[in-house]
gemmi code that builds the backbone of each chain (N, CA, C; Angstrom):
import gemmi

chains = {
    "A": [
        ("MET", (-3.432, -20.298, -15.027), (-3.743, -19.216, -14.118), (-4.159, -19.771, -12.747)),
        ("THR", (-3.642, -19.207, -11.682), (-4.068, -19.640, -10.369), (-5.213, -18.805, -9.869)),
        ("LYS", (-5.851, -19.300, -8.850), (-7.013, -18.516, -8.325), (-6.636, -17.141, -7.856)),
        ("LYS", (-5.410, -17.003, -7.467), (-4.974, -15.696, -6.909), (-4.719, -14.643, -7.943)),
        ("ASP", (-4.547, -15.078, -9.204), (-4.288, -14.115, -10.299), (-5.537, -13.317, -10.537)),
        ("LEU", (-5.286, -12.127, -11.084), (-6.404, -11.223, -11.389), (-6.349, -10.871, -12.859)),
        ("VAL", (-7.531, -10.836, -13.511), (-7.530, -10.437, -14.939), (-8.433, -9.223, -15.104)),
        ("LEU", (-7.945, -8.204, -15.707), (-8.705, -6.957, -15.872), (-8.781, -6.626, -17.388)),
        ("PRO", (-9.917, -6.908, -18.041), (-10.095, -6.414, -19.429), (-10.507, -4.961, -19.408)),
        ("LEU", (-9.744, -4.134, -20.042), (-10.012, -2.684, -19.989), (-9.853, -2.034, -21.365)),
        ("ARG", (-10.754, -1.048, -21.635), (-10.621, -0.297, -22.847), (-9.454, 0.707, -22.755)),
        ("ARG", (-9.259, 1.166, -21.510), (-8.244, 2.206, -21.339), (-7.567, 2.058, -20.022)),
        ("ILE", (-6.271, 2.286, -19.959), (-5.578, 2.265, -18.669), (-5.620, 3.672, -18.047)),
        ("PRO", (-6.245, 3.797, -16.865), (-6.379, 5.144, -16.321), (-5.012, 5.724, -15.902)),
        ("PRO", (-4.839, 6.995, -16.070), (-3.590, 7.615, -15.564), (-3.567, 7.545, -14.041)),
        ("LEU", (-2.369, 7.573, -13.471), (-2.194, 7.425, -11.997), (-3.046, 8.484, -11.259)),
        ("GLY", (-3.017, 9.712, -11.718), (-3.764, 10.804, -11.014), (-5.239, 10.499, -10.990)),
        ("GLU", (-5.785, 9.973, -12.048), (-7.212, 9.670, -12.096), (-7.555, 8.518, -11.136)),
        ("PHE", (-6.634, 7.545, -11.085), (-6.819, 6.402, -10.171), (-6.822, 6.830, -8.738)),
        ("LEU", (-5.858, 7.690, -8.358), (-5.803, 8.170, -6.986), (-6.988, 9.077, -6.632)),
        ("ASP", (-7.374, 9.896, -7.626), (-8.601, 10.765, -7.399), (-9.821, 9.911, -7.123)),
        ("ALA", (-9.993, 8.854, -7.896), (-11.149, 8.020, -7.732), (-11.189, 7.356, -6.359)),
        ("LEU", (-10.017, 7.128, -5.794), (-9.962, 6.579, -4.449), (-9.934, 7.681, -3.377)),
        ("GLN", (-10.070, 8.915, -3.804), (-10.019, 10.064, -2.918), (-8.691, 10.105, -2.127)),
        ("ILE", (-7.612, 9.975, -2.846), (-6.279, 9.989, -2.279), (-5.561, 11.159, -2.853)),
        ("LYS", (-4.946, 11.994, -1.946), (-4.182, 13.119, -2.434), (-2.825, 12.637, -2.982)),
        ("PRO", (-2.267, 13.451, -3.943), (-1.065, 12.966, -4.643), (0.196, 12.778, -3.826)),
        ("ALA", (0.284, 13.361, -2.626), (1.474, 13.129, -1.785), (1.005, 12.553, -0.468)),
        ("GLY", (1.871, 11.807, 0.167), (1.530, 11.249, 1.460), (1.568, 9.725, 1.445)),
        ("LEU", (1.353, 9.137, 2.627), (1.427, 7.685, 2.793), (0.407, 6.976, 1.884)),
        ("ALA", (-0.821, 7.550, 1.835), (-1.846, 6.875, 1.003), (-1.431, 6.844, -0.486)),
        ("ALA", (-0.878, 7.940, -0.975), (-0.448, 7.990, -2.365), (0.708, 7.012, -2.565)),
        ("GLN", (1.599, 6.952, -1.601), (2.770, 5.999, -1.692), (2.235, 4.563, -1.827)),
        ("LEU", (1.291, 4.211, -0.958), (0.753, 2.837, -0.967), (0.002, 2.554, -2.260)),
        ("PHE", (-0.821, 3.512, -2.682), (-1.703, 3.185, -3.789), (-1.051, 3.440, -5.151)),
        ("THR", (0.116, 4.151, -5.162), (0.931, 4.152, -6.388), (1.495, 2.770, -6.556)),
        ("GLY", (1.830, 2.143, -5.478), (2.266, 0.695, -5.531), (1.211, -0.206, -6.074)),
        ("VAL", (-0.046, 0.026, -5.656), (-1.169, -0.751, -6.180), (-1.332, -0.492, -7.686)),
        ("TYR", (-1.267, 0.792, -8.050), (-1.360, 1.187, -9.461), (-0.308, 0.427, -10.300)),
        ("ASN", (0.914, 0.431, -9.757), (2.009, -0.244, -10.505), (1.737, -1.766, -10.666)),
        ("GLN", (1.222, -2.337, -9.623), (0.900, -3.772, -9.724), (-0.129, -4.037, -10.800)),
        ("LEU", (-1.144, -3.153, -10.862), (-2.252, -3.356, -11.781), (-1.876, -2.982, -13.206)),
        ("PHE", (-1.206, -1.844, -13.360), (-1.104, -1.254, -14.715), (0.334, -1.177, -15.279)),
        ("VAL", (1.314, -1.271, -14.411), (2.704, -1.096, -14.895), (3.421, -2.457, -14.963)),
        ("TRP", (3.245, -3.260, -13.911), (3.982, -4.514, -13.822), (3.123, -5.707, -14.329)),
        ("SER", (1.911, -5.401, -14.719), (1.021, -6.526, -15.199), (1.426, -6.922, -16.613)),
        ("THR", (0.906, -8.022, -17.084), (1.144, -8.453, -18.463), (-0.124, -8.215, -19.269)),
        ("ASP", (0.046, -7.491, -20.406), (-1.104, -7.290, -21.269), (-1.162, -8.469, -22.235)),
        ("LEU", (-2.099, -9.362, -21.991), (-2.187, -10.594, -22.747), (-2.609, -10.346, -24.205)),
        ("ARG", (-3.349, -9.274, -24.441), (-3.741, -8.979, -25.819), (-2.444, -8.529, -26.598)),
        ("ALA", (-1.668, -7.693, -25.985), (-0.404, -7.271, -26.665), (0.494, -8.454, -26.883)),
        ("GLN", (0.584, -9.388, -25.922), (1.403, -10.556, -26.039), (0.888, -11.422, -27.222)),
        ("TYR", (-0.445, -11.522, -27.275), (-1.027, -12.318, -28.354), (-0.680, -11.715, -29.702)),
        ("ASP", (-0.986, -10.418, -29.823), (-0.771, -9.740, -31.123), (0.710, -9.799, -31.552)),
        ("GLN", (1.592, -9.700, -30.573), (2.994, -9.627, -30.908), (3.612, -11.008, -31.164)),
        ("TYR", (3.258, -11.996, -30.363), (3.919, -13.318, -30.445), (2.990, -14.482, -30.758)),
        ("TYR", (1.905, -14.603, -29.990), (1.199, -15.841, -29.986), (0.154, -15.988, -31.063)),
        ("CYS", (-0.058, -14.937, -31.876), (-1.037, -15.028, -32.957), (-0.633, -16.076, -33.963)),
        ("VAL", (0.682, -16.412, -33.983), (1.141, -17.413, -34.970), (0.730, -18.787, -34.451)),
        ("GLU", (0.697, -18.924, -33.145), (0.508, -20.245, -32.558), (-0.974, -20.575, -32.299)),
        ("TYR", (-1.769, -19.525, -31.972), (-3.182, -19.753, -31.638), (-4.035, -18.980, -32.664)),
        ("PRO", (-5.143, -19.638, -33.142), (-5.942, -18.985, -34.182), (-6.673, -17.743, -33.673)),
        ("THR", (-7.080, -17.709, -32.428), (-7.795, -16.516, -31.907), (-7.258, -16.157, -30.543)),
        ("LEU", (-7.534, -14.898, -30.175), (-7.168, -14.449, -28.805), (-7.844, -15.279, -27.753)),
        ("ALA", (-9.118, -15.624, -27.991), (-9.874, -16.432, -27.032), (-9.177, -17.779, -26.851)),
        ("ALA", (-8.735, -18.385, -27.964), (-8.081, -19.723, -27.829), (-6.766, -19.546, -27.040)),
        ("TYR", (-6.011, -18.503, -27.308), (-4.744, -18.272, -26.602), (-5.018, -18.140, -25.068)),
        ("LEU", (-6.041, -17.334, -24.731), (-6.338, -17.088, -23.316), (-6.816, -18.397, -22.646)),
        ("GLU", (-7.634, -19.146, -23.368), (-8.174, -20.369, -22.771), (-7.112, -21.479, -22.632)),
        ("ILE", (-6.367, -21.673, -23.690), (-5.439, -22.799, -23.681), (-4.156, -22.440, -22.920)),
        ("ALA", (-3.606, -21.248, -23.155), (-2.331, -20.933, -22.527), (-2.493, -20.436, -21.083)),
        ("HIS", (-3.631, -19.789, -20.798), (-3.763, -19.136, -19.478), (-4.972, -19.592, -18.659)),
        ("GLU", (-5.812, -20.466, -19.253), (-7.063, -20.857, -18.561), (-7.889, -19.688, -18.155)),
        ("ILE", (-7.966, -18.701, -19.058), (-8.768, -17.529, -18.792), (-9.951, -17.568, -19.782)),
        ("TYR", (-11.163, -17.473, -19.221), (-12.345, -17.573, -20.041), (-13.141, -16.235, -19.968)),
        ("LEU", (-13.150, -15.485, -21.027), (-13.766, -14.180, -21.001), (-15.065, -14.139, -21.870)),
        ("GLU", (-15.947, -13.212, -21.480), (-17.130, -12.959, -22.258), (-16.756, -12.235, -23.550)),
        ("PRO", (-17.554, -12.349, -24.595), (-17.232, -11.678, -25.902), (-16.974, -10.179, -25.708)),
        ("THR", (-17.731, -9.540, -24.848), (-17.542, -8.063, -24.644), (-16.184, -7.770, -24.023)),
        ("GLU", (-15.786, -8.677, -23.129), (-14.449, -8.508, -22.492), (-13.303, -8.768, -23.494)),
        ("LEU", (-13.554, -9.704, -24.396), (-12.491, -10.039, -25.363), (-12.252, -8.869, -26.338)),
        ("GLU", (-13.229, -7.976, -26.436), (-13.053, -6.826, -27.380), (-12.225, -5.731, -26.744)),
        ("LYS", (-11.956, -5.785, -25.473), (-11.236, -4.702, -24.818), (-9.811, -4.519, -25.358)),
        ("THR", (-9.319, -3.297, -25.298), (-7.956, -3.003, -25.796), (-6.876, -3.712, -25.020)),
        ("HIS", (-7.061, -3.755, -23.711), (-6.040, -4.379, -22.831), (-6.709, -5.538, -22.034)),
        ("ILE", (-5.988, -6.640, -21.994), (-6.422, -7.716, -21.093), (-5.234, -7.936, -20.150)),
        ("LEU", (-5.377, -7.316, -19.022), (-4.212, -7.291, -18.091), (-4.278, -8.516, -17.149)),
        ("LYS", (-3.151, -9.192, -17.054), (-3.079, -10.293, -16.083), (-2.118, -9.887, -14.960)),
        ("ILE", (-2.622, -9.880, -13.771), (-1.826, -9.482, -12.607), (-1.619, -10.750, -11.783)),
        ("LYS", (-0.357, -11.162, -11.691), (-0.051, -12.408, -11.021), (-0.053, -12.187, -9.512)),
        ("ALA", (-0.900, -12.960, -8.832), (-0.964, -12.960, -7.349), (-0.739, -11.578, -6.753)),
        ("PRO", (-1.670, -10.664, -6.896), (-1.509, -9.338, -6.338), (-1.202, -9.363, -4.856)),
        ("GLY", (-0.242, -8.551, -4.420), (0.191, -8.591, -3.022), (-0.098, -7.260, -2.300)),
        ("GLY", (0.527, -7.112, -1.146), (0.382, -5.863, -0.366), (-1.072, -5.720, 0.105)),
        ("VAL", (-1.636, -4.580, -0.124), (-3.023, -4.339, 0.372), (-4.061, -5.064, -0.450)),
        ("LEU", (-3.602, -5.689, -1.565), (-4.531, -6.499, -2.416), (-4.452, -8.006, -2.042)),
        ("GLU", (-3.599, -8.331, -1.076), (-3.326, -9.716, -0.695), (-4.593, -10.358, -0.057)),
        ("GLU", (-5.092, -11.397, -0.710), (-6.369, -11.966, -0.220), (-6.208, -12.804, 1.038)),
        ("ALA", (-4.951, -13.083, 1.419), (-4.759, -13.835, 2.675), (-5.176, -12.999, 3.879)),
        ("TYR", (-5.268, -11.702, 3.721), (-5.671, -10.855, 4.799), (-7.162, -10.511, 4.634)),
        ("ASP", (-7.923, -10.692, 5.728), (-9.378, -10.442, 5.654), (-9.713, -9.008, 5.284)),
        ("ASP", (-8.883, -8.124, 5.720), (-9.195, -6.683, 5.457), (-8.537, -6.138, 4.204)),
        ("ASN", (-8.275, -7.013, 3.226), (-7.612, -6.542, 2.005), (-8.579, -5.654, 1.195)),
        ("VAL", (-8.035, -4.785, 0.340), (-8.891, -3.829, -0.383), (-8.997, -4.195, -1.891)),
        ("ARG", (-8.800, -5.453, -2.195), (-8.797, -5.902, -3.586), (-10.082, -5.588, -4.292)),
        ("ASP", (-11.233, -5.990, -3.685), (-12.515, -5.764, -4.319), (-12.793, -4.238, -4.446)),
        ("THR", (-12.467, -3.507, -3.424), (-12.662, -2.062, -3.452), (-11.931, -1.449, -4.599)),
        ("VAL", (-10.689, -1.853, -4.800), (-9.888, -1.253, -5.862), (-10.403, -1.698, -7.262)),
        ("ILE", (-10.809, -2.971, -7.368), (-11.343, -3.456, -8.657), (-12.640, -2.719, -8.989)),
        ("ASP", (-13.511, -2.523, -7.957), (-14.711, -1.763, -8.219), (-14.399, -0.370, -8.716)),
        ("CYS", (-13.381, 0.253, -8.106), (-12.993, 1.620, -8.529), (-12.480, 1.612, -9.971)),
        ("VAL", (-11.705, 0.630, -10.353), (-11.182, 0.512, -11.716), (-12.358, 0.309, -12.698)),
        ("ARG", (-13.320, -0.515, -12.323), (-14.445, -0.745, -13.177), (-15.308, 0.498, -13.369)),
        ("GLU", (-15.431, 1.281, -12.281), (-16.183, 2.539, -12.377), (-15.499, 3.498, -13.313)),
        ("LEU", (-14.163, 3.580, -13.224), (-13.408, 4.453, -14.119), (-13.603, 3.987, -15.553)),
        ("GLU", (-13.614, 2.683, -15.744), (-13.783, 2.132, -17.112), (-15.166, 2.454, -17.650)),
        ("SER", (-16.205, 2.283, -16.784), (-17.532, 2.590, -17.294), (-17.770, 4.099, -17.519)),
        ("SER", (-17.139, 4.929, -16.726), (-17.246, 6.389, -16.953), (-16.575, 6.743, -18.301)),
        ("TYR", (-15.551, 6.012, -18.657), (-14.885, 6.274, -19.916), (-15.760, 5.827, -21.092)),
        ("GLU", (-16.457, 4.678, -20.900), (-17.299, 4.164, -21.943), (-18.507, 5.045, -22.217)),
        ("ASP", (-19.003, 5.716, -21.123), (-20.157, 6.617, -21.326), (-19.703, 7.772, -22.134)),
    ],
    "B": [
        ("MET", (5.276, -27.799, -2.107), (6.479, -27.046, -1.763), (6.347, -26.460, -0.359)),
        ("ASP", (7.366, -26.571, 0.402), (7.321, -25.947, 1.720), (7.444, -24.454, 1.601)),
        ("PHE", (6.749, -23.777, 2.472), (6.827, -22.316, 2.405), (7.498, -21.832, 3.698)),
        ("VAL", (8.557, -21.080, 3.565), (9.254, -20.594, 4.725), (9.154, -19.065, 4.716)),
        ("SER", (8.805, -18.518, 5.826), (8.711, -17.053, 5.894), (9.331, -16.597, 7.198)),
        ("ASN", (9.932, -15.464, 7.123), (10.413, -14.881, 8.400), (9.559, -13.716, 8.801)),
        ("SER", (9.569, -13.399, 10.036), (8.770, -12.225, 10.481), (9.674, -10.998, 10.353)),
        ("SER", (9.036, -9.886, 10.448), (9.855, -8.662, 10.418), (9.339, -7.715, 11.483)),
        ("SER", (10.135, -6.823, 11.879), (9.682, -5.777, 12.780), (10.316, -4.505, 12.367)),
        ("THR", (9.559, -3.464, 12.516), (10.057, -2.158, 12.098), (9.900, -1.223, 13.274)),
        ("SER", (10.968, -0.490, 13.571), (10.890, 0.508, 14.614), (10.311, 1.802, 14.055)),
        ("PHE", (9.572, 2.494, 14.874), (9.133, 3.807, 14.403), (9.234, 4.795, 15.590)),
        ("VAL", (9.257, 6.032, 15.209), (9.177, 7.056, 16.294), (8.044, 7.982, 15.995)),
        ("TYR", (7.377, 8.386, 17.076), (6.234, 9.291, 17.019), (6.560, 10.500, 17.920)),
        ("ILE", (6.545, 11.668, 17.312), (6.905, 12.893, 18.062), (5.729, 13.878, 17.951)),
        ("ALA", (5.188, 14.247, 19.090), (4.052, 15.151, 19.062), (3.850, 15.750, 20.426)),
        ("ARG", (3.048, 16.803, 20.489), (2.649, 17.396, 21.780), (1.516, 16.625, 22.422)),
        ("GLU", (0.641, 16.093, 21.569), (-0.537, 15.418, 22.092), (-0.742, 14.149, 21.309)),
        ("MET", (-1.655, 13.326, 21.812), (-1.883, 12.011, 21.148), (-2.543, 12.206, 19.781)),
        ("LEU", (-2.020, 11.364, 18.860), (-2.531, 11.367, 17.492), (-4.053, 11.207, 17.432)),
        ("SER", (-4.690, 12.036, 16.614), (-6.157, 11.853, 16.438), (-6.379, 11.170, 15.064)),
        ("ARG", (-7.468, 10.486, 14.953), (-7.815, 9.779, 13.695), (-7.855, 10.760, 12.535)),
        ("ASP", (-8.547, 11.887, 12.729), (-8.658, 12.892, 11.648), (-7.306, 13.423, 11.164)),
        ("ASP", (-6.429, 13.697, 12.171), (-5.104, 14.203, 11.829), (-4.323, 13.163, 11.010)),
        ("PHE", (-4.462, 11.884, 11.413), (-3.709, 10.839, 10.733), (-4.203, 10.703, 9.303)),
        ("LEU", (-5.548, 10.682, 9.137), (-6.091, 10.505, 7.769), (-5.701, 11.667, 6.881)),
        ("THR", (-5.800, 12.860, 7.440), (-5.410, 14.059, 6.678), (-3.960, 13.999, 6.289)),
        ("ALA", (-3.083, 13.677, 7.241), (-1.655, 13.650, 6.930), (-1.292, 12.517, 5.970)),
        ("ALA", (-2.029, 11.411, 6.034), (-1.793, 10.301, 5.140), (-2.291, 10.601, 3.734)),
        ("GLY", (-3.175, 11.636, 3.664), (-3.693, 12.058, 2.347), (-4.831, 11.240, 1.814)),
        ("VAL", (-5.697, 10.777, 2.755), (-6.845, 10.010, 2.341), (-8.132, 10.701, 2.805)),
        ("GLY", (-9.066, 10.857, 1.901), (-10.318, 11.536, 2.255), (-11.148, 10.670, 3.190)),
        ("PRO", (-11.963, 11.317, 4.057), (-12.751, 10.539, 5.031), (-13.761, 9.634, 4.357)),
        ("ASP", (-14.219, 10.008, 3.130), (-15.211, 9.212, 2.413), (-14.572, 8.304, 1.373)),
        ("SER", (-13.254, 8.231, 1.393), (-12.552, 7.351, 0.404), (-12.951, 5.904, 0.643)),
        ("PRO", (-13.157, 5.136, -0.473), (-13.507, 3.748, -0.283), (-12.417, 2.942, 0.423)),
        ("VAL", (-11.185, 3.473, 0.456), (-10.116, 2.738, 1.172), (-9.852, 3.342, 2.562)),
        ("ALA", (-10.688, 4.254, 2.974), (-10.536, 4.837, 4.338), (-10.493, 3.778, 5.440)),
        ("PRO", (-11.317, 2.659, 5.312), (-11.242, 1.652, 6.375), (-9.860, 1.106, 6.588)),
        ("LEU", (-9.079, 0.973, 5.518), (-7.687, 0.475, 5.672), (-6.866, 1.432, 6.550)),
        ("PHE", (-7.050, 2.763, 6.258), (-6.295, 3.718, 6.999), (-6.783, 3.897, 8.429)),
        ("ASN", (-8.085, 3.632, 8.607), (-8.612, 3.613, 9.964), (-7.968, 2.483, 10.771)),
        ("GLY", (-7.802, 1.348, 10.111), (-7.166, 0.217, 10.727), (-5.718, 0.537, 11.048)),
        ("MET", (-5.070, 1.240, 10.114), (-3.668, 1.624, 10.361), (-3.560, 2.587, 11.557)),
        ("PHE", (-4.525, 3.506, 11.622), (-4.522, 4.453, 12.759), (-4.661, 3.681, 14.064)),
        ("ASP", (-5.585, 2.710, 14.088), (-5.833, 1.928, 15.346), (-4.535, 1.192, 15.711)),
        ("GLU", (-3.840, 0.579, 14.729), (-2.626, -0.174, 15.033), (-1.542, 0.784, 15.511)),
        ("LEU", (-1.452, 1.890, 14.840), (-0.416, 2.893, 15.198), (-0.668, 3.386, 16.634)),
        ("LYS", (-1.885, 3.669, 16.908), (-2.216, 4.176, 18.262), (-1.885, 3.092, 19.338)),
        ("THR", (-2.256, 1.870, 19.026), (-1.954, 0.764, 19.971), (-0.458, 0.647, 20.186)),
        ("GLN", (0.311, 0.752, 19.104), (1.757, 0.581, 19.241), (2.416, 1.777, 19.916)),
        ("ILE", (1.786, 2.984, 19.739), (2.305, 4.149, 20.458), (2.041, 3.985, 21.933)),
        ("ASP", (0.817, 3.482, 22.277), (0.517, 3.272, 23.699), (1.422, 2.247, 24.300)),
        ("ARG", (1.860, 1.254, 23.523), (2.782, 0.191, 24.043), (4.220, 0.596, 23.944)),
        ("GLY", (4.490, 1.726, 23.293), (5.866, 2.143, 23.026), (6.592, 2.681, 24.250)),
        ("THR", (7.838, 3.043, 24.003), (8.683, 3.607, 25.054), (8.813, 5.095, 24.857)),
        ("VAL", (8.475, 5.812, 25.933), (8.617, 7.281, 25.871), (10.038, 7.691, 26.243)),
        ("LEU", (10.720, 8.415, 25.423), (12.064, 8.897, 25.741), (11.938, 10.272, 26.385)),
        ("THR", (12.563, 10.425, 27.514), (12.436, 11.743, 28.202), (13.753, 12.473, 28.330)),
        ("ARG", (14.890, 11.763, 28.014), (16.199, 12.441, 28.118), (16.943, 12.266, 26.765)),
        ("VAL", (17.672, 13.293, 26.461), (18.449, 13.307, 25.202), (19.464, 12.140, 25.212)),
        ("GLU", (19.947, 11.837, 26.405), (20.922, 10.722, 26.539), (20.328, 9.389, 26.017)),
        ("GLU", (19.049, 9.276, 26.223), (18.399, 8.015, 25.756), (18.426, 7.907, 24.237)),
        ("VAL", (18.365, 9.035, 23.588), (18.441, 9.053, 22.115), (19.858, 8.662, 21.701)),
        ("ASP", (20.862, 9.199, 22.431), (22.241, 8.812, 22.129), (22.387, 7.315, 22.188)),
        ("GLY", (21.720, 6.695, 23.115), (21.825, 5.218, 23.285), (21.257, 4.487, 22.090)),
        ("LEU", (20.432, 5.138, 21.241), (19.817, 4.472, 20.107), (20.762, 4.490, 18.914)),
        ("GLU", (21.782, 5.335, 18.952), (22.625, 5.507, 17.748), (23.270, 4.214, 17.275)),
        ("ASP", (23.666, 3.381, 18.251), (24.362, 2.153, 17.872), (23.431, 1.107, 17.273)),
        ("ARG", (22.136, 1.254, 17.580), (21.166, 0.231, 17.111), (20.815, 0.356, 15.663)),
        ("GLN", (21.170, 1.483, 15.090), (20.897, 1.754, 13.663), (19.410, 1.605, 13.289)),
        ("ASP", (18.601, 1.889, 14.267), (17.138, 1.812, 14.012), (16.648, 3.081, 13.292)),
        ("PHE", (17.388, 4.150, 13.526), (16.914, 5.457, 12.974), (18.051, 6.170, 12.292)),
        ("THR", (17.684, 7.007, 11.328), (18.734, 7.740, 10.606), (19.190, 8.884, 11.492)),
        ("PRO", (20.430, 9.420, 11.291), (20.947, 10.525, 12.088), (19.981, 11.732, 12.102)),
        ("ASP", (19.385, 12.016, 11.011), (18.410, 13.152, 10.949), (17.262, 12.923, 11.903)),
        ("VAL", (16.770, 11.691, 11.925), (15.625, 11.409, 12.782), (16.043, 11.410, 14.250)),
        ("LEU", (17.283, 10.919, 14.537), (17.758, 11.008, 15.921), (17.859, 12.482, 16.370)),
        ("ASP", (18.334, 13.330, 15.496), (18.378, 14.766, 15.834), (17.043, 15.317, 16.123)),
        ("ARG", (16.095, 14.902, 15.336), (14.742, 15.380, 15.499), (14.135, 14.915, 16.807)),
        ("MET", (14.517, 13.725, 17.212), (14.056, 13.177, 18.499), (14.627, 14.021, 19.636)),
        ("LYS", (15.906, 14.348, 19.543), (16.570, 15.154, 20.592), (15.879, 16.559, 20.691)),
        ("LYS", (15.650, 17.133, 19.531), (15.041, 18.461, 19.495), (13.636, 18.401, 20.089)),
        ("GLY", (12.933, 17.291, 19.782), (11.547, 17.105, 20.297), (11.588, 17.082, 21.790)),
        ("ILE", (12.543, 16.325, 22.392), (12.659, 16.217, 23.854), (12.937, 17.613, 24.440)),
        ("GLU", (13.886, 18.296, 23.789), (14.240, 19.646, 24.300), (13.069, 20.611, 24.237)),
        ("ASP", (12.228, 20.430, 23.235), (11.068, 21.315, 23.070), (9.864, 20.880, 23.883)),
        ("GLY", (10.003, 19.816, 24.673), (8.948, 19.357, 25.535), (7.925, 18.539, 24.815)),
        ("GLN", (8.196, 18.013, 23.627), (7.269, 17.147, 22.980), (7.440, 15.744, 23.517)),
        ("THR", (6.414, 14.902, 23.241), (6.465, 13.521, 23.655), (7.149, 12.732, 22.519)),
        ("VAL", (8.219, 12.043, 22.824), (8.914, 11.217, 21.820), (8.717, 9.774, 22.205)),
        ("THR", (8.047, 9.053, 21.354), (7.718, 7.666, 21.634), (8.341, 6.745, 20.523)),
        ("ILE", (9.030, 5.697, 20.928), (9.494, 4.739, 19.951), (8.763, 3.435, 20.160)),
        ("GLY", (8.459, 2.775, 19.069), (7.687, 1.514, 19.142), (8.011, 0.637, 17.987)),
        ("HIS", (7.292, -0.484, 17.883), (7.541, -1.463, 16.822), (6.254, -1.907, 16.166)),
        ("PHE", (6.402, -2.246, 14.884), (5.272, -2.901, 14.182), (5.697, -4.349, 13.887)),
        ("SER", (4.732, -5.203, 13.741), (4.994, -6.545, 13.333), (4.219, -6.830, 12.094)),
        ("SER", (4.748, -7.715, 11.251), (4.073, -8.009, 9.961), (3.117, -9.165, 10.107)),
        ("GLU", (2.993, -9.702, 11.313), (2.308, -10.990, 11.460), (0.855, -10.863, 11.890)),
        ("ASN", (0.383, -9.654, 12.164), (-0.956, -9.534, 12.696), (-2.048, -9.349, 11.649)),
        ("ASN", (-2.241, -8.160, 11.213), (-3.276, -7.892, 10.222), (-2.742, -7.036, 9.118)),
        ("LEU", (-3.524, -6.815, 8.101), (-3.095, -6.111, 6.926), (-2.604, -4.690, 7.251)),
        ("ALA", (-3.382, -4.004, 8.104), (-3.025, -2.596, 8.417), (-1.616, -2.531, 9.066)),
        ("GLU", (-1.380, -3.451, 9.995), (-0.035, -3.420, 10.666), (1.033, -3.947, 9.732)),
        ("MET", (0.699, -4.977, 8.913), (1.666, -5.489, 7.955), (2.098, -4.367, 7.019)),
        ("THR", (1.156, -3.547, 6.600), (1.430, -2.470, 5.673), (2.338, -1.445, 6.347)),
        ("LEU", (2.037, -1.068, 7.564), (2.882, -0.128, 8.269), (4.253, -0.694, 8.426)),
        ("CYS", (4.347, -2.024, 8.587), (5.614, -2.675, 8.848), (6.494, -2.735, 7.585)),
        ("THR", (5.855, -2.982, 6.436), (6.646, -3.204, 5.252), (6.879, -1.977, 4.413)),
        ("GLU", (6.166, -0.926, 4.703), (6.401, 0.346, 3.990), (7.480, 1.159, 4.703)),
        ("ILE", (8.298, 1.807, 3.909), (9.211, 2.792, 4.480), (8.517, 4.141, 4.395)),
        ("PHE", (8.196, 4.749, 5.486), (7.400, 5.979, 5.371), (7.673, 7.010, 6.455)),
        ("GLU", (7.233, 8.149, 6.193), (7.352, 9.284, 7.122), (6.065, 10.073, 6.933)),
        ("ILE", (5.437, 10.430, 8.056), (4.242, 11.227, 7.952), (4.494, 12.478, 8.786)),
        ("GLU", (4.337, 13.597, 8.193), (4.594, 14.803, 8.959), (3.391, 15.737, 8.835)),
        ("SER", (3.016, 16.315, 9.895), (1.971, 17.339, 9.861), (2.376, 18.414, 10.849)),
        ("GLU", (1.607, 19.476, 10.978), (1.937, 20.492, 11.955), (1.871, 19.954, 13.340)),
        ("ARG", (1.110, 18.890, 13.527), (0.846, 18.391, 14.877), (1.698, 17.177, 15.286)),
        ("PHE", (2.242, 16.469, 14.303), (3.022, 15.263, 14.709), (3.981, 14.865, 13.591)),
        ("PHE", (4.865, 13.996, 13.987), (5.858, 13.432, 13.034), (6.036, 11.971, 13.339)),
        ("ILE", (5.861, 11.179, 12.289), (6.077, 9.736, 12.439), (7.090, 9.295, 11.392)),
        ("ASN", (8.125, 8.572, 11.854), (9.090, 8.077, 10.907), (9.273, 6.576, 11.135)),
        ("ALA", (9.186, 5.822, 10.035), (9.409, 4.391, 10.125), (10.331, 4.007, 8.934)),
        ("TYR", (11.454, 4.645, 8.859), (12.422, 4.348, 7.778), (13.193, 3.079, 8.070)),
        ("ASP", (13.363, 2.829, 9.359), (14.064, 1.558, 9.692), (13.246, 0.422, 9.157)),
        ("ASN", (13.824, -0.420, 8.374), (12.992, -1.429, 7.694), (13.900, -2.531, 7.167)),
        ("TYR", (13.953, -3.625, 7.906), (14.775, -4.720, 7.364), (14.119, -6.067, 7.752)),
        ("TRP", (14.421, -7.060, 6.917), (13.853, -8.353, 7.140), (14.862, -9.312, 7.696)),
    ],
}
model = gemmi.Model(1)
for chain_id, residues in chains.items():
    chain = gemmi.Chain(chain_id)
    for i, (resn, *xyz) in enumerate(residues, 1):
        res = gemmi.Residue()
        res.name, res.seqid = resn, gemmi.SeqId(i, " ")
        for name, pos in zip(("N", "CA", "C"), xyz):
            atom = gemmi.Atom()
            atom.name, atom.element = name, gemmi.Element(name[0])
            atom.pos, atom.b_iso = gemmi.Position(*pos), 0.0
            res.add_atom(atom)
        chain.add_residue(res)
    model.add_chain(chain)
structure = gemmi.Structure()
structure.add_model(model)
structure.setup_entities()
């Protein structure tokens, strides 16, 4: 895993409408167009490493944690390892691109975490 | 590994009776004023306004005809520009560059159209 990759352990993948709502973005318009792209990067085009492990790599690695650590250099807390989805987003781009000072990566991650914690409550 | 990148520029047209306001832009883009990503759209508004100020105002329908060969705009948008001139609206064409900041890079790499009762922006022209 490179520094630019993003890992999101989540109990539930939020539906697009909920994601846009949380960002206070209306469903049509330039903002929706841009952030549907962000949604796709995070939740549609990402790789679910837990699914990959369950489907293929459980034969090769004794535990999910071992698979994540050895194959991906991803080190998660036990609570994160319990999540239903462990999404790996390779070098997020566009408005999440860290090369730009004014990127919204942290803002979007905070929003996803808030959605996750509201679901857990 | 060497990294090679090319720059890109996108033409846009802005048609309106008066200068774009921040509130109108945010409303038409569909982002709430208290949205956590509103700063990004504020930045886009600033870039757009700067590029409109630097743009070329077309005052004659013949000038729009001259754009047809450049393939910067679709026939529908060219018609809309002509109609705008005939209706006394201000028709401004300008360019975005992807090399400055995120807000302008985003405007440059997205294919978009923003329409409200007060203005029309089209940036469909988009090639690398």
